N, C-alpha and C positions, 0 to 999 in steps of 0.2 A: 647941520654938518654935512660937508660934500660927499655924495654918494659916489663909491669908487665905480668908473666905468672901464669895464674890460671888454676887450672884443678876441673872439677865438677864430682861428683860420683853418677850416677843415671840421668837416662832421663825420670823421672815421672814429675809431675806438677811442684814441687818444683826446681827442677833442669833445667826445660826448663825456667821457669819465671826469676831465676838468671841469666841464660845464656843472656836473652833479657835485663836484666840490665846491665848486664856487657858489652854488645855489645854496648847499648846507650851510655856509658861512655867511649869508646874508644879500649876497650880489647878484645881479639879473643879468648875466653875460649876454654878449650879442656874438652868434656864430653867423660866419660867412662861409659859404660852401659852393664851390665852382658848379657841381654836380646838381642834378635835380631832386635827390634823395640821401637820406643819412648812410654811412657803411663804409664809405672810401675804398678800399679793396676787398671789403666784404660786401658781394653781390650774389643777388639770385633771381634767377627768373622762374616761373611758373608755366608749364605747358600741360596741358589738359589734367590738372591738379597735381601733378608731379613737379618739385622742386629741381631745378637744375642749378647748382652752384657754379659761379666763375672761377674755375680752379678746383681742385680736390683740396678741401679744408677741414680739419676736423677739430672739435673743442675735447680738449683734454680737460676731464673734470676735477683734477686735484690740482689745477692752476689756482693760485692764492688769491689772485685777482678777480678771476671769473666768480670762483666761490662767495668772495666779498660783495660784488655788484650786481651777480646774476641771479634771477629765480629760476633754478632748474626745473622746476615743477612745471610752472607756467611755460617755460619752453618746451615741454613735452619731448625731452631729448630720446634719442632712439640711439642705442649704444651698439659699437660694434662689439664682436667678441673677442677676448685677448688672444688672438692668435693670425694666423694666415695660412691660406691656401697657396701651396707653391705650385705653379705651371711651367711645365717644360716639356717640349717634343711631344705632346698630347698626353703626357701623363700628368698627374697631380697627387700632391700628399698635403699634410697639414703638421703645422708645427705650433705649441702655443702653450700657455701658461697652465698646466693641470691643478695648480694650488689654487687657481681663481674660477677655473672651469674643468671639472672632471673627464669631460669629452675629449680633451686634448691627450689624456696620459697615454692611451696606445699609441695614436698617431704620432705623438711627440717622440717615445720610446724607439719605433720603429722608422722614423724619418731617416732618409739617407742624406738629408741636406746638411746632417751633422753627427759628428762623432760622439760615443759616448762622453769624453773629455768634454766638447765642446757644449753639451747639453749641461753637464756639470758647471762648467763656467757662467754660461747664461743665467742658471740659478742663482750662482755665486754672485755675479754681476748685480740682479735685482734684490739680491738681498743687502750688499753693499751700499748700494745708491738709495735704498730707503732710509738707511739710518742716517745719512749725511744733510746736513744743512743746507738750502739752495746757494746762500752766498759763498759757501765752503767748496761747493760744486765750480762756481765761477772763479774761483782763486786757483793758483797753482800753476805748472808748467803748460806752455803754450804747445799745442802740437795737433796734427788732425786727427779725425777719428778714425782713419785708416792706420795710421801710427799708434793710435791708443789700443786699438783692437788686437794689433798684433803683439805690442807689447803685453797685452794681458794674457795671450795664449791662444787667441783663436785660430783655427786653422784656415788656410786659405779656402777651404771647400765650403766652410760655414759663411765666411765674410762674403764669397761672391754668389751662394745660393739664396742666403737671407738677408745679412747686414746691406750688402749693397742695394738690392732692389729695394728693401722695406725703408731704408733712411735715405735713399735716394728721392722717393716720392714726397719725403718730408723736407728733405733741405733743398730740393730741386736742383741738385747735380749728381753726377753719377760717378765720380772718382774718390767719395768719402773724403773729401778735401777741407770740409767743413771742421771748423774748431770742436776737438772733444771736450770742450765744455759745453757746449751746445748739446752734443751728443748725450754727455750724461743728464743735464737737463732734461732733456726730452725723453730719455729713457727711464728716467726715473718717475717723470709722470705717467708713462705707460704703465710702469711696474706698480704704481701705489692707486692709480685711479683708471677711469674709461676713455676710450675715443668715441666722441660721440657727435651727432649731427642733430640741431633741433628738426622737429617733426616737418616744420615748413622752410627749410632751409637756413643755411648760415648766418642769412642777413637778418634774421629773428634776433641775433644778438644786438646789432647797433639800433635795431627797433624797439628793443624792451630798454634799452639804456635810454632812449629818445622818449620813449612814452612816461617815463619817470620823471621827466624834466617840467617843472611847472611855470616856470617864470623866466625861461631862458627864451630870446627873441632869436629867431633863424632867418636868414637870407639866401635862398637857395638860388641856383643858376646866376651866382654873384661871384666873379672872380676877382681876388685881389692883384693886381701888376705890380705893386711894389710898396714898402714901408719905407718912411722916413722917419725916425725917431718916434712920436706915437701917431703920427699921421698915416692912414690908410689909403691908397690911391687906388679908386674902382676903375680910372682912366684918367687921362690928362687934365681933364676940367672937373673931374668931382673927386671930392677926398671927405674923409671923416675921420675925428681925433676922438682918441681914448687915452685914460690914465696908464693903461696897461695892455699888453699885447699878448697872446699866446699863440705862437706859430705851431700847428699840430698836423704839418705837412714838411715836406723838403723846404727847408727856408731860402735855397740857393738863389730861385728867382726872384723872392721878396725883397732880399736885403742887398743892395747894387755892391757894398763893399765885399762881400763872403766870395771868396775863390770859387771854382766850379765846386760841385759837391763830390766829395772823394767816395761817398757811398755809390758800390756797384749793386746791381740787381740780378737776381737770378729770375729766369722766365719760365713759362711751361703753358702746356695747352691741353685741353680737356675737351674731347667727344663724346658724344652721347647717342645712344643708338636705342631704338626700340626692337624687341623680338618676342617671340610666343611665348619664353617662358625663361626663368633662370637655371643655369646651369650647376648653379651652387646651392640654392634654397635657404639659406641662412645670411644672416647680417656679418659678413666677415670680408676683410680685403684678399683679394688676389694678387700675388705677386707673379710677374710674368718674365718667362725667358732667361732667368738667370741673370741678367744684365747683357745678353745677347741681343735684345730686341728694340726697336723703338718705343712700344709699350712698355710702361714701368708697373703700373697696376691696374685693376679694374674691382669694380664692385656693383653690385645691382642695387640701384636707390629703391627700387620696390621691395627689396629683402628686408631693409630698413623701416618700411611702413608697415604699422600695424593692419591697416584696410589692406584687401585684396584688390588688384588692379587686372583688367582683362589681357593686358600686356605686360611685361617687363622692360624695365629701362635699365640700360648699362651705360655706366660711368667708365671711361679710358683714359688714363692720364699720361702724357707724352714729356718726359723730362729731357730727353737728350735735344742737344741741337741739329736741326736739319734745314735742307735746302729746298725740301719738296713743297710743289703747288698743293692746294688745298685737296684737288682731286686725286692726286698722286699720294698724298699723305692719306686719304681715307682708304685707297684701295691697298696701301701696304698695311694699314693698323688691320684691315679685314682679313688679310692674309696671315697676319701673325697672330689673329685672334683664331681662326681656323685651325692653323697648324700646331699651335702651343697650347690653345685652350679647348679646341673641338667646338667653338662656339660660330654658329653660322646662321644665316636668316636674318641678317640685320637690314632695319631700314634706319636710316641716318635721320637723327634730329638736329641736333645744332652742335658747331664748335666753337670754343672761348680760346683766344690768344690773350696772355697775360705777360705784357713787358716787363711790368714791374712787380712781379709776384711776391718775392722775398729778398730783402736786404742781405747782401751777401759781405757780411763783416768777418775781419780775421780774427779780430779778437772781442767777441762778444762779454756783455758784462750784466748782471741782474738789472742793476739800477742805470739810468740815462747817464752817459758820460758827461754830456753839457745839459743843464738846465737853464740857469741863467744868462743871457746872452747880453743884456745890459739890463738899466735900472728900470726900464719899461718893457723889455721884451724876454719872453720865456720859450722856451723850446721844448716840443713833446713830439712823440712819434717812435715806433719800434727800431728803427734806423738809428737811433741814440743808444742803443743797449743790445738788444737781440730780437731776431727774426720771429716773434710768437704773439701772439692774442694776449699772452699776460705782460709781456714786455710793452705793448702799445697803451694797454690799460693803466699798468705801473707809472709809463711816462706821464700821462694825462694827469694822472695822482699828485706825482711831484711837482710838475710845472706849477698847478693850483694852490698846493702847500707852499711852495718856494714864493709865489705870487702875493700869498696871503703874509707871509713873515715879513714879506718887502713893506706892504700895506702898514703893518704894524710899528717898523720901526721908524717910518718917514712921517708918523703922526705926532 
């Protein structure tokens, strides 16, 4: 019997999960990756034993697909506390979930970032969303996150001091224009699980998926220029044919008949600094300036690690667009960190600009909107559903499942 030959374009989270599903069904897929390693947009460098992620990303531990495909224990997850430190004008306060960590009880009660009714609404929103099914969250009226929060009754003060800086760092836009469906999904995940980072950085996630594959073949540093039917063109003179193809990346450059991709992207920039010691001293996210600064959020990478290090490493996230040179940006960041957070004595380490950090989707869905492009081509990627690790993995799973159903019907 003819053995089904499948190619996967892209070794990011979507492509890796698709390969896992195909292997389980007895296939031996072949993965083509333009880069030199797995991960796609999930990348980590190591400097002096400290993981530096390309952009601030976290794993939300209650994601259904990460619970299904990942071994959290082997990732040695380092979990953030369920709250945030609010920095503004040299002062700081804390707000968090006292039901999950009692140390947040008094700071939250006395926080001036939110009034008493705002604090009650935060608790009620968490309770409401915990009860909702994920697909229910992605249904209903389409409105922005800001519109949703205002309709829910939150004050301008708590929106400006907490919701905007916190979710700007997640959505990578500072107007809360992201769909409220995405807000409710992420809020539910935060309310029911933890935000965490693997001990060795976020790229350990795709590396673990890669390590679970036994029979899949990989071609790294191999760019596919176009696809015509079942034929992949590595260049004009070299091509290879397969029975089926899963495109686990933006398909627009590969399929000539497609119009330019309607997907827009949010960008971000992360700067890393060394300093003598952490000014926070615990694994928690710091929100900076109440939306008035270029710096959106900070955290000390070394506060997340269990082992002690001679110096602290600070991660700084920029969300707002700007036209500053690298030198001018570093100068402005140093100024804001000193004025808003009281942080000084920094030594610059690295900076990462990520132009395509997160898909900007006006109407996100839980499952991919398009899976089967033709009888032989299937699509995967978080840009088809919503910008999350969960969506990336789910889309790879759906592409593989749909392909396998196609194989059954054609035999």
